[in-house]
DRENDO-1510 file (C-alpha; in Angstrom, 1 decimal, always signed):
<recs>
REC; n; res; u; v; w
REC; 1; MET; +0.0; +0.3; +0.1 .
REC; 2; PRO; +1.3; +3.5; -0.9 .
REC; 3; GLU; +2.0; +5.7; +2.0 .
REC; 4; LEU; -0.5; +9.0; +2.5 .
REC; 5; PRO; +1.1; +11.9; +1.5 .
REC; 6; ASP; +3.0; +14.3; +4.3 .
REC; 7; ALA; +1.7; +17.3; +5.3 .
REC; 8; ALA; +4.6; +19.2; +3.6 .
REC; 9; THR; +2.9; +17.9; +0.4 .
REC; 10; LEU; -0.4; +18.9; +1.1 .
REC; 11; THR; +0.8; +22.4; +2.3 .
REC; 12; ARG; +2.4; +22.6; -1.4 .
REC; 13; ALA; -1.1; +20.9; -3.0 .
REC; 14; ARG; -3.5; +23.4; -1.5 .
REC; 15; LEU; -4.7; +21.0; +0.6 .
REC; 16; ALA; -6.0; +18.7; +4.1 .
REC; 17; LEU; -6.2; +15.0; +5.1 .
REC; 18; ALA; -8.1; +14.5; +8.6 .
REC; 19; ILE; -8.7; +10.6; +9.5 .
REC; 20; ASP; -11.4; +9.6; +11.6 .
REC; 21; GLY; -11.9; +5.5; +11.6 .
REC; 22; PRO; -14.0; +5.5; +8.8 .
REC; 23; VAL; -14.3; +9.0; +8.1 .
REC; 24; ALA; -11.5; +10.7; +5.7 .
REC; 25; THR; -12.1; +14.7; +5.6 .
REC; 26; ILE; -10.3; +15.9; +2.5 .
REC; 27; THR; -10.3; +20.3; +2.9 .
REC; 28; LEU; -9.3; +22.3; -0.5 .
REC; 29; ASN; -7.0; +23.9; +1.7 .
REC; 30; ALA; -6.9; +27.8; +0.6 .
REC; 31; PRO; -8.9; +30.1; +0.8 .
REC; 32; ASP; -7.2; +33.5; +0.4 .
REC; 33; LYS; -7.0; +32.1; -3.3 .
REC; 34; ARG; -10.6; +30.7; -2.7 .
REC; 35; ASN; -9.2; +27.2; -3.1 .
REC; 36; SER; -8.9; +27.5; -6.7 .
REC; 37; GLN; -6.5; +24.1; -8.2 .
REC; 38; VAL; -3.3; +23.5; -9.3 .
REC; 39; PRO; -1.9; +20.2; -11.0 .
REC; 40; SER; -0.1; +19.3; -7.5 .
REC; 41; LEU; -3.6; +19.5; -6.1 .
REC; 42; TRP; -5.0; +16.7; -8.7 .
REC; 43; HIS; -1.9; +14.8; -8.2 .
REC; 44; THR; -2.0; +14.3; -4.4 .
REC; 45; LEU; -6.3; +14.4; -4.3 .
REC; 46; ASP; -4.5; +10.8; -6.9 .
REC; 47; ALA; -2.0; +9.6; -4.3 .
REC; 48; ILE; -5.0; +9.8; -1.0 .
REC; 49; GLY; -7.6; +8.1; -3.0 .
REC; 50; ALA; -4.2; +5.1; -3.6 .
REC; 51; ALA; -3.4; +5.7; +0.0 .
REC; 52; LEU; -6.2; +5.4; +2.0 .
REC; 53; PRO; -6.4; +2.6; +4.8 .
REC; 54; GLU; -9.1; +0.0; +3.9 .
REC; 55; GLU; -11.2; +1.4; +7.0 .
REC; 56; VAL; -11.9; +4.3; +5.3 .
REC; 57; ARG; -15.7; +3.1; +4.3 .
REC; 58; VAL; -16.4; +7.9; +3.2 .
REC; 59; VAL; -14.9; +10.5; +1.6 .
REC; 60; VAL; -15.2; +14.1; +2.5 .
REC; 61; LEU; -14.3; +17.1; +0.7 .
REC; 62; LYS; -15.1; +20.4; +1.7 .
REC; 63; GLY; -13.1; +23.5; +0.9 .
REC; 64; ALA; -12.1; +26.3; +3.4 .
REC; 65; GLY; -13.1; +29.6; +4.1 .
REC; 66; THR; -15.1; +31.1; +2.0 .
REC; 67; CYS; -16.7; +29.0; -1.1 .
REC; 68; PHE; -15.8; +25.2; -2.0 .
REC; 69; SER; -13.9; +26.0; -5.5 .
REC; 70; ALA; -13.0; +29.1; -7.8 .
REC; 71; GLY; -12.1; +26.2; -10.5 .
REC; 72; LEU; -8.0; +26.9; -12.0 .
REC; 73; ASP; -6.0; +28.5; -10.6 .
REC; 74; LEU; -5.8; +30.8; -14.1 .
REC; 75; GLY; -2.4; +32.4; -13.2 .
REC; 76; LEU; -1.7; +28.6; -15.0 .
REC; 77; LEU; -2.3; +30.5; -18.0 .
REC; 78; SER; -1.1; +33.0; -17.8 .
REC; 79; PRO; +3.1; +33.8; -19.0 .
REC; 80; GLY; +4.3; +33.6; -15.8 .
REC; 81; GLY; +2.9; +30.0; -14.8 .
REC; 82; VAL; +2.3; +29.8; -11.0 .
REC; 83; GLU; +5.1; +29.2; -8.6 .
REC; 84; GLY; +6.2; +26.1; -8.3 .
REC; 85; GLU; +3.3; +24.2; -10.6 .
REC; 86; GLU; +4.7; +23.2; -14.0 .
REC; 87; PHE; +1.4; +22.6; -16.3 .
REC; 88; LEU; +0.7; +22.9; -19.8 .
REC; 89; ASP; +3.4; +23.4; -22.4 .
REC; 90; LEU; +1.4; +23.8; -26.0 .
REC; 91; GLU; +4.0; +25.2; -28.0 .
REC; 92; ALA; +6.6; +22.5; -26.6 .
REC; 93; SER; +4.4; +19.6; -26.6 .
REC; 94; THR; +2.8; +16.7; -28.4 .
REC; 95; ASP; -0.6; +16.1; -28.5 .
REC; 96; GLN; -0.4; +13.6; -27.1 .
REC; 97; HIS; +2.1; +14.1; -24.3 .
REC; 98; ILE; -0.7; +17.1; -23.8 .
REC; 99; ILE; -3.5; +13.5; -23.6 .
REC; 100; ASP; -1.5; +12.3; -21.5 .
REC; 101; THR; -0.6; +14.9; -18.9 .
REC; 102; ILE; -4.3; +15.9; -19.0 .
REC; 103; ASP; -4.8; +12.1; -17.7 .
REC; 104; GLY; -2.5; +12.3; -15.0 .
REC; 105; TYR; -5.0; +15.4; -13.7 .
REC; 106; GLN; -7.9; +14.0; -14.4 .
REC; 107; ARG; -7.1; +10.5; -12.3 .
REC; 108; GLY; -7.2; +13.0; -9.2 .
REC; 109; PHE; -11.1; +12.6; -9.6 .
REC; 110; THR; -11.2; +9.5; -11.0 .
REC; 111; TRP; -10.8; +7.0; -7.6 .
REC; 112; LEU; -13.4; +8.7; -6.4 .
REC; 113; HIS; -15.5; +7.0; -8.2 .
REC; 114; ASP; -14.1; +3.7; -6.3 .
REC; 115; PRO; -16.6; +1.9; -4.6 .
REC; 116; ARG; -14.0; +1.6; -1.7 .
REC; 117; PHE; -15.9; +4.3; -0.4 .
REC; 118; VAL; -18.8; +6.6; -1.3 .
REC; 119; THR; -17.8; +10.0; -1.4 .
REC; 120; ILE; -19.5; +13.7; -1.0 .
REC; 121; ALA; -18.4; +17.3; -1.9 .
REC; 122; GLN; -19.7; +19.3; +0.8 .
REC; 123; VAL; -20.2; +22.7; -1.6 .
REC; 124; HIS; -20.9; +26.2; -0.1 .
REC; 125; GLY; -20.5; +29.1; -2.2 .
REC; 126; TYR; -18.9; +29.1; -5.6 .
REC; 127; ALA; -18.6; +25.9; -7.0 .
REC; 128; ILE; -16.6; +27.0; -10.5 .
REC; 129; GLY; -15.3; +24.9; -13.5 .
REC; 130; ALA; -12.3; +22.8; -11.6 .
REC; 131; GLY; -14.8; +22.9; -8.3 .
REC; 132; PHE; -17.8; +21.6; -10.5 .
REC; 133; GLN; -16.0; +19.1; -11.5 .
REC; 134; LEU; -15.0; +18.1; -8.9 .
REC; 135; ALA; -18.2; +18.3; -6.9 .
REC; 136; LEU; -19.8; +16.2; -9.3 .
REC; 137; ALA; -16.6; +13.8; -9.2 .
REC; 138; CYS; -18.0; +12.4; -5.8 .
REC; 139; ASP; -21.7; +10.0; -5.1 .
REC; 140; LEU; -23.1; +12.5; -3.4 .
REC; 141; ARG; -23.3; +16.3; -2.8 .
REC; 142; VAL; -24.9; +18.1; +0.6 .
REC; 143; VAL; -24.8; +21.7; -0.6 .
REC; 144; ALA; -26.0; +25.0; +1.5 .
REC; 145; ASP; -28.2; +27.4; -0.2 .
REC; 146; ASP; -25.6; +30.0; -0.2 .
REC; 147; ALA; -23.8; +27.4; -3.5 .
REC; 148; TRP; -23.8; +28.5; -6.9 .
REC; 149; PHE; -22.2; +25.6; -9.6 .
REC; 150; CYS; -20.8; +26.6; -12.9 .
REC; 151; MET; -18.9; +25.4; -16.0 .
REC; 152; LYS; -16.7; +28.1; -17.0 .
REC; 153; GLU; -15.0; +26.4; -19.3 .
REC; 154; PRO; -16.3; +26.8; -22.3 .
REC; 155; ALA; -16.7; +30.8; -21.4 .
REC; 156; LEU; -13.0; +30.3; -21.4 .
REC; 157; GLY; -12.5; +28.7; -25.1 .
REC; 158; LEU; -12.6; +25.3; -23.0 .
REC; 159; VAL; -13.9; +21.9; -22.6 .
REC; 160; PRO; -14.6; +20.9; -19.1 .
REC; 161; ASP; -11.7; +17.9; -18.9 .
REC; 162; LEU; -11.5; +16.8; -15.1 .
REC; 163; THR; -13.5; +13.8; -15.4 .
REC; 164; GLY; -17.1; +16.4; -15.2 .
REC; 165; THR; -19.3; +15.6; -18.6 .
REC; 166; LYS; -20.4; +12.0; -17.8 .
REC; 167; PRO; -21.4; +12.8; -14.1 .
REC; 168; LEU; -23.9; +15.8; -15.1 .
REC; 169; VAL; -25.5; +14.0; -18.2 .
REC; 170; GLU; -25.8; +11.4; -15.9 .
REC; 171; LEU; -27.4; +13.7; -13.2 .
REC; 172; VAL; -29.7; +16.3; -15.0 .
REC; 173; GLY; -30.1; +15.1; -18.9 .
REC; 174; TYR; -28.1; +15.5; -21.9 .
REC; 175; ALA; -30.0; +18.7; -23.1 .
REC; 176; ARG; -30.2; +20.3; -19.7 .
REC; 177; ALA; -26.2; +19.6; -19.4 .
REC; 178; LEU; -25.4; +20.8; -22.8 .
REC; 179; GLU; -27.4; +24.3; -21.9 .
REC; 180; ILE; -25.6; +24.3; -18.0 .
REC; 181; CYS; -22.1; +23.9; -20.0 .
REC; 182; ALA; -22.9; +26.1; -23.5 .
REC; 183; THR; -24.1; +29.5; -21.3 .
REC; 184; ALA; -21.4; +28.7; -18.4 .
REC; 185; ARG; -24.3; +30.0; -16.9 .
REC; 186; GLN; -24.8; +29.8; -12.2 .
REC; 187; VAL; -26.5; +26.9; -11.4 .
REC; 188; SER; -28.5; +28.1; -7.5 .
REC; 189; ALA; -28.5; +25.1; -4.5 .
REC; 190; ALA; -32.3; +25.4; -5.0 .
REC; 191; GLU; -32.4; +25.0; -8.8 .
REC; 192; ALA; -29.4; +21.9; -8.2 .
REC; 193; ALA; -31.9; +20.2; -5.7 .
REC; 194; ALA; -35.0; +20.1; -8.9 .
REC; 195; ILE; -33.0; +19.2; -11.5 .
REC; 196; GLY; -30.8; +16.4; -8.6 .
REC; 197; LEU; -27.3; +17.7; -8.7 .
REC; 198; ALA; -27.7; +18.1; -4.7 .
REC; 199; THR; -28.7; +15.5; -2.5 .
REC; 200; ALA; -29.6; +17.9; +0.0 .
REC; 201; VAL; -29.5; +21.6; +0.3 .
REC; 202; VAL; -29.0; +23.1; +3.8 .
REC; 203; GLY; -28.7; +26.3; +5.6 .
REC; 204; GLU; -24.9; +27.5; +5.9 .
REC; 205; ALA; -24.6; +27.6; +9.4 .
REC; 206; ASP; -26.2; +23.2; +8.9 .
REC; 207; LEU; -23.9; +22.7; +6.6 .
REC; 208; ASP; -21.0; +20.4; +8.8 .
REC; 209; ALA; -24.5; +18.9; +10.5 .
REC; 210; ALA; -26.2; +17.9; +7.9 .
REC; 211; THR; -23.0; +16.1; +6.2 .
REC; 212; GLY; -22.3; +14.7; +9.9 .
REC; 213; ASP; -26.2; +13.3; +10.3 .
REC; 214; LEU; -25.3; +11.3; +6.0 .
REC; 215; VAL; -21.5; +10.4; +6.9 .
REC; 216; ALA; -23.1; +9.0; +10.1 .
REC; 217; ALA; -26.1; +6.8; +8.0 .
REC; 218; LEU; -23.6; +5.3; +5.4 .
REC; 219; ILE; -21.0; +3.8; +7.9 .
REC; 220; GLU; -23.8; +2.4; +9.9 .
REC; 221; VAL; -24.8; -0.2; +7.4 .
REC; 222; ASN; -23.0; -3.4; +6.5 .
REC; 223; ALA; -19.4; -2.2; +4.6 .
REC; 224; GLY; -19.3; -5.1; +2.6 .
REC; 225; ALA; -23.1; -4.5; +1.1 .
REC; 226; VAL; -22.9; -0.5; +0.5 .
REC; 227; ARG; -19.8; -1.2; -1.2 .
REC; 228; GLU; -21.2; -4.5; -3.8 .
REC; 229; THR; -23.8; -1.8; -4.2 .
REC; 230; LYS; -22.3; +1.4; -5.6 .
REC; 231; ALA; -20.0; -1.3; -8.1 .
REC; 232; LEU; -24.1; -2.3; -9.1 .
REC; 233; LEU; -25.6; +0.8; -9.6 .
REC; 234; GLN; -22.2; +1.8; -11.1 .
REC; 235; SER; -22.8; -1.3; -13.5 .
REC; 236; ALA; -26.4; -0.1; -13.6 .
REC; 237; ARG; -25.6; +2.6; -16.0 .
REC; 238; VAL; -23.8; +1.0; -19.0 .
REC; 239; GLU; -25.1; -2.8; -19.1 .
REC; 240; ASP; -27.9; -4.2; -20.4 .
REC; 241; LEU; -30.4; -6.6; -18.3 .
REC; 242; GLU; -28.9; -9.8; -19.1 .
REC; 243; THR; -25.2; -8.8; -17.7 .
REC; 244; GLN; -26.8; -6.7; -14.6 .
REC; 245; ARG; -28.9; -9.8; -13.4 .
REC; 246; LEU; -25.9; -11.9; -13.5 .
REC; 247; LEU; -24.0; -9.1; -11.8 .
REC; 248; GLU; -26.3; -9.0; -9.1 .
REC; 249; ARG; -26.6; -12.8; -8.5 .
REC; 250; THR; -22.8; -13.0; -8.9 .
REC; 251; ALA; -22.5; -10.0; -6.0 .
REC; 252; GLN; -24.7; -11.4; -3.5 .
REC; 253; VAL; -23.5; -15.1; -4.0 .
REC; 254; ARG; -20.1; -12.7; -2.4 .
REC; 255; ARG; -22.6; -11.0; +0.0 .
REC; 256; PHE; -23.9; -14.6; +1.3 .
REC; 257; ARG; -19.7; -15.9; +1.5 .
REC; 258; ALA; -18.8; -13.3; +3.7 .
REC; 259; LEU; -22.2; -13.4; +6.2 .
REC; 260; ALA; -21.4; -17.2; +6.8 .
REC; 261; SER; -17.8; -16.5; +7.3 .
REC; 262; GLY; -18.7; -13.9; +10.0 .
REC; 263; GLY; -18.5; -10.3; +7.9 .
</recs>
C-alpha cells in the first residue's frame, strides 16, 4: 500500500487531510485563493486515493473559507504561470503529451468513483469549473443554500476535461447538461436540488451537521454491502438487463459467503 502524502506535500498542494476511523475528510485549503486548483492538487488527490487505509468507508471533500472551489488557478494560463507548478506547455508539447498530461490530472478525480468508498462533496459558496467537476466526481453532494455551480470552461474557450461531463449528463440529462455548459451560467443551490445535482440543500450554518448525519447513516450499514451496491449501481448505467442480472447474482453470492464467515 502506498504511503499517504506527508504534511508538507499536502500544504504545497493546497490540501488538508484528516482521517477518523472510517471517515476521511479532504479539505481544499487555500482560502486566500478561493481554493483554486493546480496540478499538484490533482496529483496529490490521486495519491491520497491510492493510499487511504482499508477501514476508510466515506470520503468527504470540503473547502476552507468562503467557497468550495473557484476552479482552475488562472495564473496557470498566464505567461509566468504559478510558482512551483508545471502546467501544459502547448508550444513545446505534442498532442499526445498533452493528452497524457491531462490523463494524470483526471486521475485526481476518477478515484472518487471507487466502490471502496462513498464520496461526499460538501459544497458552499462557489463551485466553478474544476470545482464543479470535483463536486460531480463525488457520489453525493450536500449543498449549502448559498452555493452556486458553474461550468466556466466554455466561456474561456475550453472544454470541461476533468471528468465532469459524464456525471453531469447522468444526473441532469443531456439537454440540461448542454445548456448549463454551453451558456456557462450559474446554477443556484435551489435549482441544483430541483434538477438532481444536490443530494440535500441546507442552511450554511447546518452544513457540517447535515454532512455528519449522512456520514453516520452510511457507516451504520454493512460495509461490504454498500461497496457491492455502489458497484452494481455503477454497472447498471451501462450494462443490459441480462448482464446486470448476472452481476447482481454473483455479487449476492459474495455477500452470502461473507456473511456466513462473519463479514
